[in-house]
KOLMILO-604144 format. One record per residue (C-alpha): residue in one letter; x, y, z. Coordinates in steps of 0.1 Angstrom, whole numbers, plus 5000, padded with zeros to 4 digits. Layout:
// residues N
AXYZ...
END
This chain:
// residues 867
M500350024999I502650255011S505050154982A502050214957L501550564970F505150664976P507850484952V510650434978K512650224953K512850514928L513850764953R516450544964R517950514929N517750914922G518551024958K521151254945C518551454924V516351464951L518651634972L519551844948G516051974947A515452034981L518452264985L517552474955L513952504972V515252615003G517452894984V514553024965V512553044998A515353255012V515553494983V511953584982S511653615021N514753855021L513054054994W509754105010M511254215039E513254505023V509854605006A507754585035V509954695066P510155095062A513755265061G514955385096S513255105113I515254875138S515654615106D517554885087V519754975115G522454675115T525154605136G528654655146W530454925130R527654965104N525555065132N528055305147L528255485113F524655475102G522455365132Q521855705145R518755925140L519156165112S518956545125P516656785105G517956885071I520356595067V519856345040R521556005037E524055945009N526055645001V524455405025N524855095002A528855155001S530854815002H532854965026P532055315046L535655405052E536555385017D533355535000S532955825024G529355705037F528556085050M525256255057K525256525036A523756835052V521457085035W523457415037K521557715052P522558085048E522958115088Y525857895085Q527958165074G530958295093R531957985112A533457625106N533057275126L535757205151H536456865166V538856825196F540556525204E542156545238D544656325258W546656215227C550356215228G552256235195S553056495170S552056355135T548656335119D548656005114R549155955153L546056125154R544355885129H545155605154N543255755182L540255525191H537755785193Y538755935159P536956075137L533356005154Y533656085188P535856395200H535956525232S534556865219R532056945189I532357335187T532857605159V535357845150N535158195131K538558195114L541057925100A543758025124V543457845156S545757835191P544157685220Q547457705241W547257355252T548957025247N548756685234Y545356725213G544556675177L542056915160R539656855129I538357165112F535857125086G533057315066Y532657505032L534757755017H533358044997P535758214974Y535458584971T536158584934D536558374904G540358294897E543158044906F543858044942V547257954962F546657784996A549457795025L549457595056S551357665088S551357495120D553357335151D553357035151N551956855118S548956955099E547056895068F544757105044W542456905022L539957064999S537356964976T536456994939D532857074949E530757084980S531056714983P533356565009S533756274987N536156464962L538856574989Q542256634975L545256714997L546557054987A549157135016W550856995045V553457025072G555356735077K554556375081T556756225106G555856455135S559456605136E558356915113W556757205126T556957605116A556557925135P553158125131G553058245096E555958095085F554657965050E557857865032K559857645055Y558857345036S557757314999S554457125009Q552957405028I552057604993S549657424972N549557444934A547057704918T543357564921Q540757714899L537757804922S534458004914A532858264934H529558124929L530157784942R531157634978Y533557394984F534157145012F537357175032E539156975062V542057065085I543756795104H546156925131K548056745161Q550056905188N552156755209D553556885246K555857155233G556257475215T553757735205D550557515193H548957685164V547457625129E546457855102V545457835065A545858135041W545358205006T545858424980L545158474940L548058344917N550258634904E549658864935D553258834948L552058524970K551158744999F549058505022L546158625043V544658415069I540958295057E538358495077S534958385091K533158545059Y534858315034I533658005056S530657845066L529457535086Y529157185073V526357125098D524657255128E525557035158S524357255186A521157065193L522856715186R523956465215M527656355216D526455995207E524856115175V527456085148A525455995117H526156365103I529956335106P531456345073Q533456015066T536256165043V539256015026P541756165054S539756015082H541755695082P545455615076R545155345051N543555585026V546055855032S549255695029Q549155674992K548756054989H552356114999D554156024968T556656334972P560456284983T560656315019L563356605018D562756905003L566356934994L565956614973R563056724952E563456794917D564357174911P564257334874R567757484884N569257114885T568257074846F567757424830D570957424814R570357094794A566957124789V566457474773P568957624746L570457934758L569358264741D571458414714N573558684729S572758914698F569458964715L571259134746Q573659354726G572959724734L569859614752L570359804785P572560134790D575860064803C577060134838S580360104856Y580659794880K582259894910P580659754941S581259944976Y581959574994T585159514975I588459544997N591059804991F592859755025P595259505038L593759185055Q595159015087R595858645082Y592558465077Q590358765081G589058745048I586458495055H584358785075Y584358975042V582858745019H579058845012W576058615004S573558674975Y570158624979V568258344958Y564458334942P562458124943N563157904973D565557644964Y564957475001T568657445009R567757525046L568557185061T565057175082H565356795088M568556875108E567457145129G566656915158L570256865161N571457225155S568557435157C570457765154F567957895130Y565558015157K566458215191P566057985222R563458175234N561458095203K561557745213T559557755241M555857805250F554858105232G558258215221F556658335186S554358575203R555558875181F554058695151M550858635169K547858835186L545058655202D541458775187P539258885218P536558645229E533158715212D531558815246L534459045249E534159215217K530859385228K532859535257N535359685233T537959495256D541559455243Y542859075244S546259085229F548458775229Q548758665268K548458355285R545258285303V545458395341L545158165368T542358235393W542858075426N539558065451D538458415459S540358645481T542958885471M544258925434K548358955433K550659035407S552758785392P555958705411Y557658685378S556759025365S559559265379R562059105398P565659045398K566358755374S568358555403E565158555423M562758455395A565458165383A565458035420E561658055423K561257885390N563557625403L561557585435H558357525414K559857255393S558356975415A554957085414K554957125375G553656825353P555656665328N553456765298L552157115311K553057415295S552557625325P553057545365P549557415378P548057595410P547757425445P545457115441S543257225466T542557575454R542757515414K540057685394K539257725358L541257965337V539958325326P541058555300K542958855313Q541059195309H543459515310I546259425286N547859635258S546559495224K550059585206W552259305193T553759165227D555758885244V553858635265K553658715300M552458465325T550558585354Y549458415385I546858525407Q547158415443T544958395476T546658135498Q549358355513K550958025529S551157805499L552458025473Q552758385482P555758585465L558958465478N561758725486I564358455486K568258445480V569758175461A572358135485N569558025512Q569857665506E567857585539E565057775531L564857645496R564957285507R562257355534D559757535509T560357255483R559456985510E556157185517I555357195478K556256835474A553756745504D550956955487T551656785455S551356445472R547956505487E546456615451E545256255447E543356245481E541656585473D540256485437H536956445454N536956815465P534056985450H535857335449V538357175425F537757275387D539457165353T541357405335K539057585308V540657575273G539857795246W539657545219S537957795193Q540658085202T541858225170F544558495162Q546158705139I549558645123R552158895113R554058745083V557558595094D560258745074L563258525076Q565558815059S564859075081T567259225108R564359295128S562958965127D562158745161L563958445143Q567658455152F568458505114M571258815115R573158945086S576058905104D579258705094R579658545129Y575958395127R576358275091L579658085098N578257935130C574757835117K575457515094V571657435085L570857785074G570757745035N570758035009L569158355016L565758395002L564858664979H561158784981S559358764948S558159134954D561759204948A562658944920M559458974900P559459354889V562959324880A562459024858K559259144842A561059494836F563859324817V561459134795A559659434787Q562859594775L563959284755N560259304738K560759664733K563859654712H563059334693K559959294668D559358964679P558158964715F559258694740T556658564767L557958514800L557058154811R558858124843V561358274865V563757964874N566558134891V567258504906E570358574925K570858904941R574059054956L572659344975D575059664977G573159955000A575560204985Q575660144947G572759924939S572259534937R573759294906Y570959034896L571558704879L568258654858E567558294848L564358294829E562558054807L561158254775K559058154747D559358354710T556658414685K557558064670G556857864702Q560257774708L561757784743R564757994751R566858014783L567858364794S570858364819H572258734820Y573858974846I572259304851Y572659614877V569859774893I569960114908N567260214931R566460614926R564060784945H562561144935R560861384956T557661444942R554861724951P550961574951P548761774930G546962044949Q549262044978D552162314982L555562195000V554461845006F556861614997Q556861204995W558960934990P557360714963E558260364960A561760304942Q561760264907P564160014893V566560144871L568059874850C571859894834N574459654818P577559624842V580259674815G582659374812F580559184839R579358884818W579858484820N580958264793P578857964787K581357774769V584757844786M587057534798V586557444833H589457254848F589157054876V592257014896L593156794928P595956624942V595856264953K598255994971N596855614979Q593355664977A592455404950R588755374959W588255744960V589955794929R588055534911L584455674924L585756064914I586555934877D583355754875N581456064886M583356284861A582556044835A578856054843L578756434841F580056414805K577556154798T574556324812T575056704800G577356584767D579656894776A583156814768N584557134778F586057034809N589156884820L590056674848I593756704862I595056464887A598756534904D599556204919Y602056174947S603155824934S600355614946T601155244950D597555124956M596655174921D597655304885V596055664883R597355714847A595855344836A592355454852L592155774833E593255614799K590355354802S587755614814S585155804791L586456154800P586656394770R589956504783Y592256454814H595756544824Y598056364845V601256454865K603256224887L604956384919S607256264945G607656284983N604856325013F601856475002K601556844998R597956984990S599157334980A602257204957G599856944943L597357184934Q600057424918A601557154898G598057084881I597557464876D600857504858L599657234833I596957464820N598057704790D594857904784D594758214809H591258264800S589957914814I588457844849V590357664872F588457474898L590357384929C588657084945D588956794970L588456424964H585956304982I583256474966H579956424945F579256654919P575856704904P575356714864S574857104870I578257174885I580057274852D577257534842S577257654878I581157714880R580757904848K577858144857H579658254888C583158334877V583758634858E587058714846G588859034865F585759044886M584758734905A585658404918F583258114933A583357944963P580257694964I579057574997L578757194998M577056965024R579056735046L577356395048D576956235083C578755875087G576855605071V574655865051T574555865010P573656144988L570155984984E569556085021A571056405025R571556435063G574656645074Y575557015075W576557295052E580557355052V580157715056Q583557765067G585357585042F586957745011G588557424999L586357434965M587457754946G586657854909I588458134894Y590058244860K593558144855S594358514851D592758604880L595058314899D598158414886A597658754893V597258674932G600158464932G598558124928M598857864958N601057914987T603757644984K606257815007E604157825038F601957545034T604457245030E604156925047S600256955058W597157095047G594757315061G594457675061E595557735026D592257785015W591558055038E595058215030L594258204992L590658385001D592558645016R594758734986I591858704963L589758964981Q592659194986A593159184947G589759374946L588059074934E584758924950V583758594959E580458434951R579058194977I576157994972H575057654985L574657434957R571957144959N573156804953L576956894960F578256644987H581356585006H581256215014Y582056105050H585555995058S588055995085K591656075085R593055725092G595355615067M595155925048W597856115028N600756155054H599055955083R601355675093M599855355109S601555325147
END
């Protein structure tokens, strides 16, 4: 009966097919059920919330005016997953500011590793300007909102901060299209002074086309450690406006969303952007780590663009006599000439300043600038909004500590002898937290900080004022440094007070310090070249000869560009075929306050046929001022702006095809000689320039056949002279000089352990002018174990061992001093410099990129003997 209704045997024979059919039936039922649930359950219900990280990102209730986007993204951290807010006009004037406290480190990448970043900040407030200085420690900031350009055009942005920071800007109002435009450092060791926008090349963005009819989403990320003057500011300017950056003010920014009515656990509105997480940002930093190693147009300009024919320059400018006032016309004492070598200014920034080495040799800044609020001369705090209505000045001052009520007393550090101040500061060290920027008040009486009221609004240094009430604990101390017993007794009392801090944490009268996270400020541009600058950059020889990380002096665009444009205008005025100035590759200015200034202009031009031409020419600029009387006014005189008067310095021109002789002596340095020959052969292969000659004076080396190595090389020409006896640098150099027959060629005296860049030959020619100027380039001495690809070391500002000079000029000063410098070396370069300067020549001094001196010890060298 059963077998008749249910064919068991057939099912057994086709068991696999039956099982497959059952599985397919279950799958169809599951799919249909899931589709029915998605249609039947409304969005926003419990079934649509999800769990885990998806619930954290999308599970919060939506605020009014917020529309959800990208909910079905495969991964919200990669596809942004933000809640797009509807912008309102009342959002204008402020930007969203999220604060992440209690997080050490200096890099923005460390901030991204914060467990609460970016959804759960400690504070969600607003800021009315893109220049913030909370004056606190160990925190991170995320500022975001919309940018409203004031006009159509190409904008350039600049970023400055202590410590690292990043500025991101979207191509439109969507946070999904953010692009990294500028940043200060990546490792955490980089920082800048307030308003210092040219310390790193990454601080200034490329030109970005913006429209005044659109708004653009932006994001600023800033990380501050426990040291220095905390600040971050974003500035902008239109292209071709001399890059005079101005901080972005309130009328050009607006909120992304109004968070005032939202709870801290409501995070669905917080934009999830590309810079929110480290794995999405690492690929954005594809530039070299060091600015010094970045590609610079100066490196290849002599090879990439043909030189403009000299016929275009004949009779272009009126002739003028070249007699600089700084040339020597009096006898010098031995080795005194090093103090009479003047440096030239360079434009644009070649980033020869060794910012990555300033941690070891930070002579660039004054010592007081490296402490908290040390750059106050360049900052002025904006008054809080509630004080603006009362017309109260609020200059750059540290907040005042208010302790309980009672009497208010002036700071014990304000106007007292330095010895007492130092003693008292030492006395309070035990009560100072390791990561605090100011000493905390006694734990039992600490109250929140309030702004100081009656302070002058001028640019002023920071004054730390403490208002005390407890006479016994911390009243002004009239102590003597010699009174050690009293110091020890008072120190024990303060330590005892500090030890009771944990016991009194429950005291209801103890308040946390109030931090002005939205505290904005004004900046004054940091002028690195001014003698009045608060930076320790002085035009003194002593300073330049001791600061080995400084780099070239920087010339401002407002000085270089008018001269370059005026010269091109003269060029076009004389010739029918006008030239177009494409870019200013290099400008070098030798300042002479008495006579005028000499300029080396290196410009990239394009003629009417579209061909590129390289202009590399010396001119002289005389600044003249004329008294003028404004119309309608009698006996009123004004000094107008200086009008550049260009002229041609007679005889002062460089020869682009002159022969350059590299001369050096050697003895038993086979590995270094081999490296030098290969380096010079590579120069010839890269540049194709055959107008150079390598001359080696060999003191009978036994570890290699120097002559055979020269013969096998691919050098276009070389000379070899064999000498006997002990190594003598002066005599060896003079022996090589004597092999040169052409008096109108350049002799370049050099050392053995040098790495020459391909542009070295062109640089020597440009900076050697027969009868006028010699050239002593500044090289970088590499540290032990460092290669040219790492560029860690210091500038050899006191060494003049590399010297380029015309043979006729060298013979005129007497050549090398072979009588006084015989069995040793050292000092012969300074002695030669003295004679060059006394002959009326000037010596050009420029830091050359990629010119390195390899590290080596003197063990086993030259005349050193093994014990």
